[in-house]
One Martini backbone bead per residue (centre of mass of N, CA, C, O) as a GRO file, in nm:
protein
  407
    1MET     BB    1   7.113  15.105   8.327
    2ALA     BB    2   7.155  15.238   8.016
    3ASP     BB    3   7.244  14.987   7.851
    4ASN     BB    4   7.012  14.805   7.950
    5ALA     BB    5   6.781  14.979   7.842
    6THR     BB    6   6.892  14.965   7.527
    7GLY     BB    7   7.045  14.668   7.496
    8ASN     BB    8   7.365  14.745   7.544
    9ASP     BB    9   7.555  14.512   7.633
   10SER     BB   10   7.836  14.463   7.859
   11VAL     BB   11   8.108  14.290   7.996
   12VAL     BB   12   8.235  14.565   8.142
   13THR     BB   13   7.966  14.617   8.278
   14PRO     BB   14   7.838  14.671   8.566
   15ASP     BB   15   7.612  14.508   8.791
   16VAL     BB   16   7.381  14.733   8.934
   17GLU     BB   17   7.195  14.792   9.221
   18VAL     BB   18   7.022  15.076   9.271
   19THR     BB   19   6.816  14.997   9.521
   20ALA     BB   20   7.037  14.941   9.698
   21THR     BB   21   7.120  14.916  10.055
   22ALA     BB   22   7.316  14.996  10.310
   23PRO     BB   23   7.391  14.919  10.610
   24SER     BB   24   7.402  15.049  10.905
   25ALA     BB   25   7.601  15.133  11.143
   26ASP     BB   26   7.693  15.056  11.448
   27ALA     BB   27   7.707  15.270  11.714
   28HIS     BB   28   7.838  15.040  11.928
   29ALA     BB   29   8.071  14.984  11.766
   30GLN     BB   30   8.400  14.911  11.742
   31ARG     BB   31   8.668  15.084  11.663
   32PRO     BB   32   8.947  15.087  11.501
   33ASN     BB   33   9.291  15.076  11.608
   34LEU     BB   34   9.533  15.215  11.427
   35SER     BB   35   9.765  15.271  11.624
   36LYS     BB   36   9.788  14.979  11.727
   37THR     BB   37   9.853  14.848  11.454
   38VAL     BB   38  10.109  15.010  11.394
   39SER     BB   39  10.263  14.922  11.654
   40ALA     BB   40  10.258  14.615  11.593
   41ILE     BB   41  10.418  14.628  11.328
   42ALA     BB   42  10.660  14.805  11.479
   43SER     BB   43  10.754  14.594  11.650
   44VAL     BB   44  10.996  14.384  11.762
   45ARG     BB   45  10.858  14.113  11.692
   46ALA     BB   46  10.797  14.172  11.396
   47ARG     BB   47  11.085  14.239  11.311
   48SER     BB   48  11.201  13.964  11.394
   49ALA     BB   49  11.034  13.789  11.200
   50ASN     BB   50  11.122  13.925  10.939
   51LEU     BB   51  11.426  13.878  10.982
   52THR     BB   52  11.414  13.569  10.991
   53ILE     BB   53  11.302  13.519  10.709
   54LEU     BB   54  11.527  13.667  10.555
   55THR     BB   55  11.760  13.495  10.666
   56VAL     BB   56  11.669  13.220  10.559
   57LEU     BB   57  11.663  13.300  10.259
   58ALA     BB   58  11.963  13.387  10.246
   59VAL     BB   59  12.083  13.113  10.324
   60LEU     BB   60  11.962  12.946  10.094
   61TYR     BB   61  12.081  13.112   9.866
   62THR     BB   62  12.378  13.073   9.946
   63LEU     BB   63  12.390  12.760   9.947
   64TYR     BB   64  12.316  12.726   9.646
   65PHE     BB   65  12.519  12.941   9.492
   66ALA     BB   66  12.781  12.843   9.698
   67ARG     BB   67  12.854  12.531   9.662
   68GLU     BB   68  13.142  12.531   9.530
   69PHE     BB   69  13.265  12.673   9.789
   70LEU     BB   70  13.138  12.504  10.041
   71LEU     BB   71  13.190  12.199  10.004
   72PRO     BB   72  13.498  12.175  10.069
   73ILE     BB   73  13.473  12.296  10.354
   74VAL     BB   74  13.282  12.085  10.478
   75PHE     BB   75  13.454  11.839  10.425
   76ALA     BB   76  13.704  11.939  10.584
   77ILE     BB   77  13.567  11.969  10.861
   78LEU     BB   78  13.475  11.675  10.894
   79LEU     BB   79  13.766  11.556  10.863
   80ASN     BB   80  13.879  11.707  11.105
   81PHE     BB   81  13.708  11.558  11.318
   82LEU     BB   82  13.823  11.273  11.239
   83PHE     BB   83  14.162  11.349  11.254
   84SER     BB   84  14.236  11.499  11.520
   85PRO     BB   85  14.299  11.257  11.713
   86VAL     BB   86  14.543  11.160  11.548
   87VAL     BB   87  14.721  11.414  11.578
   88ARG     BB   88  14.724  11.408  11.890
   89ALA     BB   89  14.854  11.131  11.914
   90LEU     BB   90  15.116  11.217  11.767
   91GLY     BB   91  15.185  11.441  11.973
   92ARG     BB   92  15.234  11.236  12.215
   93LEU     BB   93  15.492  11.130  12.024
   94ARG     BB   94  15.653  11.399  11.940
   95ILE     BB   95  15.484  11.506  11.698
   96PRO     BB   96  15.430  11.748  11.509
   97THR     BB   97  15.151  11.884  11.386
   98PRO     BB   98  15.234  11.931  11.086
   99LEU     BB   99  15.349  11.645  11.050
  100GLY     BB  100  15.094  11.488  11.124
  101ALA     BB  101  14.920  11.609  10.898
  102GLY     BB  102  15.096  11.503  10.667
  103ILE     BB  103  15.062  11.203  10.729
  104VAL     BB  104  14.756  11.192  10.692
  105ILE     BB  105  14.750  11.289  10.396
  106LEU     BB  106  14.931  11.062  10.281
  107VAL     BB  107  14.744  10.830  10.359
  108ILE     BB  108  14.498  10.923  10.200
  109LEU     BB  109  14.637  10.924   9.923
  110GLY     BB  110  14.715  10.624   9.929
  111VAL     BB  111  14.430  10.507   9.945
  112ILE     BB  112  14.317  10.640   9.690
  113ALA     BB  113  14.529  10.535   9.488
  114SER     BB  114  14.500  10.230   9.543
  115GLY     BB  115  14.197  10.211   9.485
  116ALA     BB  116  14.205  10.325   9.195
  117PHE     BB  117  14.409  10.115   9.084
  118GLY     BB  118  14.256   9.849   9.167
  119LEU     BB  119  13.965   9.951   9.018
  120SER     BB  120  14.019  10.039   8.721
  121GLY     BB  121  13.972   9.775   8.567
  122SER     BB  122  13.679   9.718   8.652
  123VAL     BB  123  13.557   9.988   8.565
  124SER     BB  124  13.642   9.975   8.265
  125ASP     BB  125  13.494   9.715   8.196
  126TRP     BB  126  13.206   9.809   8.273
  127ALA     BB  127  13.209  10.058   8.084
  128ALA     BB  128  13.250   9.897   7.817
  129LYS     BB  129  12.983   9.705   7.890
  130ALA     BB  130  12.734   9.891   7.928
  131PRO     BB  131  12.556   9.864   7.674
  132GLN     BB  132  12.529   9.553   7.687
  133THR     BB  133  12.420   9.539   7.975
  134PHE     BB  134  12.158   9.704   7.931
  135ALA     BB  135  12.046   9.533   7.706
  136THR     BB  136  12.025   9.269   7.864
  137ALA     BB  137  11.853   9.378   8.100
  138GLU     BB  138  11.618   9.474   7.922
  139ALA     BB  139  11.548   9.192   7.812
  140ARG     BB  140  11.487   9.058   8.083
  141VAL     BB  141  11.277   9.274   8.189
  142GLY     BB  142  11.085   9.276   7.938
  143LYS     BB  143  10.924   9.016   8.011
  144LEU     BB  144  10.768   9.166   8.251
  145ILE     BB  145  10.695   9.453   8.070
  146ARG     BB  146  10.552   9.396   7.792
  147PRO     BB  147  10.264   9.514   7.816
  148LEU     BB  148  10.358   9.809   7.858
  149GLN     BB  149  10.510   9.835   7.588
  150ARG     BB  150  10.270   9.789   7.402
  151ALA     BB  151  10.104  10.031   7.498
  152SER     BB  152  10.316  10.245   7.426
  153ARG     BB  153  10.333  10.185   7.121
  154THR     BB  154  10.038  10.241   7.055
  155ALA     BB  155  10.037  10.538   7.144
  156GLU     BB  156  10.259  10.631   6.947
  157GLN     BB  157  10.115  10.549   6.681
  158VAL     BB  158   9.867  10.727   6.718
  159ALA     BB  159  10.018  10.998   6.738
  160SER     BB  160  10.168  10.980   6.461
  161THR     BB  161   9.914  10.951   6.283
  162ALA     BB  162   9.781  11.218   6.367
  163SER     BB  163  10.013  11.407   6.280
  164ALA     BB  164  10.024  11.319   5.979
  165SER     BB  165   9.729  11.391   5.902
  166THR     BB  166   9.749  11.691   5.974
  167GLY     BB  167   9.981  11.766   5.776
  168SER     BB  168   9.831  11.665   5.504
  169SER     BB  169   9.560  11.833   5.509
  170ASP     BB  170   9.704  12.136   5.487
  171GLY     BB  171   9.984  12.104   5.305
  172SER     BB  172  10.202  12.116   5.504
  173ARG     BB  173  10.515  12.114   5.619
  174ARG     BB  174  10.724  11.963   5.811
  175PRO     BB  175  10.934  12.025   6.041
  176THR     BB  176  11.258  12.039   6.102
  177GLU     BB  177  11.464  11.822   6.271
  178VAL     BB  178  11.688  11.880   6.544
  179VAL     BB  179  11.969  11.695   6.641
  180VAL     BB  180  12.130  11.680   6.956
  181ARG     BB  181  12.429  11.566   7.047
  182PRO     BB  182  12.564  11.439   7.301
  183PRO     BB  183  12.810  11.378   7.480
  184SER     BB  184  13.012  11.153   7.541
  185LEU     BB  185  13.100  10.938   7.789
  186ALA     BB  186  13.403  11.001   7.789
  187VAL     BB  187  13.384  11.309   7.810
  188ARG     BB  188  13.216  11.321   8.072
  189ALA     BB  189  13.411  11.152   8.247
  190PHE     BB  190  13.659  11.335   8.217
  191GLY     BB  191  13.530  11.591   8.333
  192THR     BB  192  13.449  11.468   8.606
  193THR     BB  193  13.734  11.381   8.692
  194GLN     BB  194  13.861  11.658   8.700
  195ARG     BB  195  13.672  11.780   8.914
  196ALA     BB  196  13.724  11.568   9.133
  197VAL     BB  197  14.029  11.612   9.166
  198ALA     BB  198  14.013  11.913   9.237
  199SER     BB  199  13.834  11.877   9.490
  200ILE     BB  200  14.020  11.687   9.649
  201LEU     BB  201  14.262  11.879   9.665
  202GLU     BB  202  14.116  12.107   9.812
  203VAL     BB  203  14.038  11.943  10.063
  204LEU     BB  204  14.329  11.853  10.148
  205ILE     BB  205  14.453  12.130  10.185
  206LEU     BB  206  14.252  12.233  10.397
  207LEU     BB  207  14.294  11.998  10.594
  208TYR     BB  208  14.587  12.054  10.662
  209PHE     BB  209  14.545  12.337  10.787
  210LEU     BB  210  14.351  12.244  11.008
  211LEU     BB  211  14.540  12.035  11.143
  212ALA     BB  212  14.788  12.227  11.182
  213ALA     BB  213  14.635  12.437  11.368
  214GLY     BB  214  14.448  12.301  11.565
  215ASP     BB  215  14.373  12.522  11.845
  216LEU     BB  216  14.351  12.809  11.725
  217PHE     BB  217  14.042  12.884  11.725
  218LEU     BB  218  13.992  12.825  12.021
  219GLN     BB  219  14.194  13.034  12.130
  220LYS     BB  220  14.057  13.278  12.001
  221LEU     BB  221  13.786  13.244  12.144
  222ILE     BB  222  13.893  13.265  12.436
  223LYS     BB  223  14.019  13.550  12.404
  224VAL     BB  224  13.732  13.706  12.337
  225LEU     BB  225  13.619  13.629  12.591
  226PRO     BB  226  13.534  13.792  12.887
  227ASN     BB  227  13.506  13.539  13.082
  228LEU     BB  228  13.579  13.247  13.254
  229GLY     BB  229  13.312  13.090  13.221
  230GLU     BB  230  13.296  13.107  12.909
  231LYS     BB  231  13.565  12.972  12.854
  232ARG     BB  232  13.499  12.696  12.983
  233LYS     BB  233  13.245  12.638  12.815
  234ALA     BB  234  13.383  12.640  12.537
  235VAL     BB  235  13.579  12.408  12.590
  236HIS     BB  236  13.369  12.194  12.661
  237ILE     BB  237  13.206  12.202  12.398
  238ALA     BB  238  13.437  12.148  12.201
  239ARG     BB  239  13.535  11.875  12.315
  240GLU     BB  240  13.266  11.719  12.316
  241ALA     BB  241  13.191  11.761  12.019
  242GLU     BB  242  13.447  11.643  11.892
  243SER     BB  243  13.425  11.364  12.021
  244SER     BB  244  13.143  11.289  11.913
  245ILE     BB  245  13.193  11.332  11.611
  246SER     BB  246  13.435  11.140  11.580
  247THR     BB  247  13.285  10.891  11.681
  248TYR     BB  248  13.069  10.885  11.467
  249LEU     BB  249  13.247  10.880  11.210
  250VAL     BB  250  13.411  10.630  11.280
  251THR     BB  251  13.176  10.434  11.318
  252ALA     BB  252  13.042  10.469  11.040
  253ALA     BB  253  13.289  10.393  10.871
  254LEU     BB  254  13.333  10.108  10.991
  255VAL     BB  255  13.056   9.993  10.922
  256ASN     BB  256  13.081  10.032  10.613
  257ILE     BB  257  13.337   9.863  10.575
  258VAL     BB  258  13.231   9.598  10.690
  259GLU     BB  259  12.998   9.573  10.493
  260GLY     BB  260  13.177   9.563  10.241
  261LEU     BB  261  13.325   9.300  10.322
  262VAL     BB  262  13.075   9.121  10.337
  263VAL     BB  263  12.986   9.164  10.044
  264THR     BB  264  13.241   9.055   9.917
  265GLY     BB  265  13.212   8.767  10.026
  266VAL     BB  266  12.931   8.712   9.900
  267MET     BB  267  13.021   8.755   9.605
  268TYR     BB  268  13.212   8.516   9.605
  269LEU     BB  269  12.993   8.299   9.662
  270TRP     BB  270  12.819   8.394   9.396
  271ARG     BB  271  13.024   8.456   9.156
  272MET     BB  272  13.097   8.747   9.125
  273PRO     BB  273  13.232   8.987   8.959
  274ASP     BB  274  13.423   9.194   9.126
  275PRO     BB  275  13.386   9.215   9.453
  276PRO     BB  276  13.542   9.476   9.550
  277LEU     BB  277  13.362   9.679   9.400
  278TRP     BB  278  13.102   9.628   9.569
  279GLY     BB  279  13.222   9.694   9.845
  280VAL     BB  280  13.296   9.989   9.785
  281LEU     BB  281  13.014  10.086   9.704
  282VAL     BB  282  12.882  10.024   9.973
  283ALA     BB  283  13.065  10.203  10.157
  284VAL     BB  284  12.977  10.466  10.007
  285PHE     BB  285  12.653  10.445   9.988
  286GLU     BB  286  12.597  10.431  10.305
  287PHE     BB  287  12.603  10.752  10.344
  288ILE     BB  288  12.321  10.707  10.200
  289PRO     BB  289  12.018  10.705  10.291
  290TYR     BB  290  11.821  10.471  10.116
  291LEU     BB  291  11.939  10.551   9.832
  292GLY     BB  292  12.190  10.372   9.847
  293ALA     BB  293  12.044  10.098   9.870
  294PHE     BB  294  11.875  10.127   9.614
  295ALA     BB  295  12.113  10.156   9.416
  296MET     BB  296  12.246   9.879   9.485
  297VAL     BB  297  12.012   9.700   9.401
  298VAL     BB  298  12.009   9.788   9.105
  299ILE     BB  299  12.303   9.729   9.030
  300LEU     BB  300  12.309   9.429   9.115
  301GLY     BB  301  12.073   9.341   8.936
  302ILE     BB  302  12.198   9.411   8.663
  303ALA     BB  303  12.463   9.250   8.692
  304ALA     BB  304  12.327   8.971   8.742
  305LEU     BB  305  12.149   8.952   8.481
  306THR     BB  306  12.423   8.968   8.293
  307THR     BB  307  12.572   8.706   8.422
  308PHE     BB  308  12.317   8.528   8.459
  309ASP     BB  309  12.074   8.312   8.335
  310SER     BB  310  11.929   8.302   8.602
  311ALA     BB  311  11.694   8.499   8.751
  312GLY     BB  312  11.677   8.376   9.035
  313TYR     BB  313  11.981   8.385   9.096
  314ALA     BB  314  12.020   8.692   9.046
  315LEU     BB  315  11.820   8.789   9.278
  316LEU     BB  316  12.007   8.698   9.519
  317ILE     BB  317  12.205   8.931   9.523
  318PRO     BB  318  12.027   9.177   9.619
  319ALA     BB  319  11.898   9.021   9.856
  320SER     BB  320  12.156   8.983  10.026
  321TYR     BB  321  12.220   9.281  10.059
  322LEU     BB  322  11.952   9.363  10.192
  323LEU     BB  323  11.991   9.189  10.444
  324ILE     BB  324  12.252   9.324  10.542
  325ASN     BB  325  12.136   9.611  10.564
  326VAL     BB  326  11.914   9.553  10.773
  327VAL     BB  327  12.102   9.455  10.998
  328GLN     BB  328  12.275   9.712  11.017
  329ALA     BB  329  12.039   9.929  11.063
  330ASN     BB  330  11.882   9.757  11.315
  331LEU     BB  331  12.145   9.644  11.494
  332VAL     BB  332  12.433   9.764  11.473
  333SER     BB  333  12.411  10.077  11.478
  334PRO     BB  334  12.241  10.117  11.742
  335VAL     BB  335  12.453   9.982  11.929
  336LEU     BB  336  12.705  10.166  11.859
  337LEU     BB  337  12.566  10.457  11.880
  338GLY     BB  338  12.306  10.495  12.006
  339HIS     BB  339  12.086  10.737  12.121
  340ARG     BB  340  12.269  10.997  12.113
  341LEU     BB  341  12.375  10.944  11.789
  342SER     BB  342  12.096  10.905  11.683
  343LEU     BB  343  11.850  10.919  11.423
  344ASN     BB  344  11.558  10.991  11.300
  345PRO     BB  345  11.389  10.918  11.011
  346VAL     BB  346  11.264  11.196  10.955
  347ALA     BB  347  11.525  11.364  10.975
  348LEU     BB  348  11.677  11.209  10.757
  349PHE     BB  349  11.487  11.260  10.517
  350VAL     BB  350  11.475  11.569  10.528
  351GLY     BB  351  11.783  11.616  10.516
  352LEU     BB  352  11.831  11.469  10.250
  353ALA     BB  353  11.641  11.642  10.075
  354PHE     BB  354  11.771  11.916  10.133
  355TRP     BB  355  12.074  11.858  10.048
  356PHE     BB  356  11.998  11.758   9.763
  357TRP     BB  357  11.868  12.028   9.675
  358ILE     BB  358  12.118  12.211   9.728
  359TRP     BB  359  12.391  11.986   9.649
  360GLY     BB  360  12.311  11.715   9.573
  361ILE     BB  361  12.503  11.443   9.591
  362PRO     BB  362  12.705  11.561   9.799
  363GLY     BB  363  12.475  11.631  10.001
  364ALA     BB  364  12.388  11.335  10.050
  365PHE     BB  365  12.659  11.239  10.179
  366ILE     BB  366  12.653  11.483  10.418
  367ALA     BB  367  12.381  11.477  10.572
  368VAL     BB  368  12.434  11.297  10.820
  369PRO     BB  369  12.684  11.439  10.943
  370LEU     BB  370  12.539  11.713  10.973
  371LEU     BB  371  12.310  11.619  11.159
  372ALA     BB  372  12.491  11.503  11.380
  373THR     BB  373  12.641  11.766  11.439
  374LEU     BB  374  12.391  11.932  11.515
  375LYS     BB  375  12.300  11.753  11.751
  376ILE     BB  376  12.555  11.776  11.925
  377PHE     BB  377  12.551  12.080  11.959
  378CYS     BB  378  12.266  12.093  12.085
  379ASP     BB  379  12.336  11.909  12.335
  380HIS     BB  380  12.570  12.135  12.435
  381ILE     BB  381  12.338  12.354  12.404
  382GLU     BB  382  12.092  12.471  12.594
  383SER     BB  383  11.916  12.645  12.383
  384LEU     BB  384  11.930  12.367  12.171
  385ALA     BB  385  11.812  12.100  12.305
  386SER     BB  386  11.535  12.065  12.158
  387VAL     BB  387  11.648  12.007  11.878
  388GLY     BB  388  11.810  11.751  11.955
  389GLU     BB  389  11.560  11.590  12.051
  390PHE     BB  390  11.410  11.584  11.770
  391LEU     BB  391  11.654  11.430  11.618
  392GLY     BB  392  11.620  11.194  11.787
  393GLN     BB  393  11.554  10.911  11.916
  394ARG     BB  394  11.365  10.689  12.071
  395ASP     BB  395  11.302  10.642  12.414
  396GLU     BB  396  11.180  10.372  12.579
  397ARG     BB  397  11.193  10.472  12.872
  398GLU     BB  398  11.038  10.735  12.827
  399ARG     BB  399  10.785  10.603  12.709
  400ARG     BB  400  10.704  10.436  12.957
  401SER     BB  401  10.680  10.676  13.156
  402VAL     BB  402  10.460  10.829  12.999
  403VAL     BB  403  10.247  10.605  12.999
  404ARG     BB  404  10.216  10.589  13.306
  405GLU     BB  405  10.127  10.884  13.351
  406VAL     BB  406   9.873  10.871  13.172
  407VAL     BB  407   9.747  10.613  13.320
   0.00000   0.00000   0.00000
């Protein structure tokens, strides 16, 4: 290069070996078939893969940004599966379907109102004592993590000293810090309560219309199907799926309620204040696998540490709940739900993470019912049976037979 010869090197000048020669192409080498490459890119299979990827991305985008619109609909559909057998049972008693749907909605409103009224005093007391409760719990737990706190304070002092010396050495003034105070707990709770009440009313109104409609959508589907075989298959899939989904939801709800009652009794025995409050929280949080139990252990631990003077006695409170939860998850639920309606832990965790990422805490609550609903539909649709098999638990009989064949 000329620059190299004159000694004026430049970082942007490429270093090229002038005497280098490229090897000659093999005369017998096969030349690329560009027309075949173009036809492969333009093939139906390639277009189908591209379309599938774009469809998945569009669905994820829609689920995330339309969550405020979709969440009440999904909740209402799941509750429709739960209460449709009740409306049909009332119909067999000569009660019209719209009237039966109204009775179900009134009962739900009564349960919600009575529960909110009965627990309002306990919730308000714990909310009023929340700052003192956290301070006491932090003091109790601080004895265990005091070395870590000392190390953290030392690091903060070193950082503040370094920043102060830097500011004073150059003679410049430190910038003024603007502290933005977040809204108070009462304001945030009131706003959250307003949104929750509005969402509950929206779900109940939509649920009434779904229950009052009865088999309207199934009849419309049967009407548009072309032949008799497909009509019968649609009716069979709809009835079986609805029966299985309602069975799963009723069983899961009953298991959670019974566990809440057991925890309430245990809290009475441990002399914990407001035992019904802890039972209701357990029944609600049990709809969230793993995270619900972890949250209840933390909540009960904090409440017990601030209630009892002995740390050992206080730790028995969350430990007793954890024992009840382990028995319920490993013995009671598998027996009642069976292999057909149970989900494997990997599918549960992935589904929980996905719906929590998409819809936040409400998505975590409905992750298990949605996965169970998906599995049931896949089990009843032949083309999706493999997906349902991957979502299900391990069948020990199938495992033993596979081991025999391999051996």
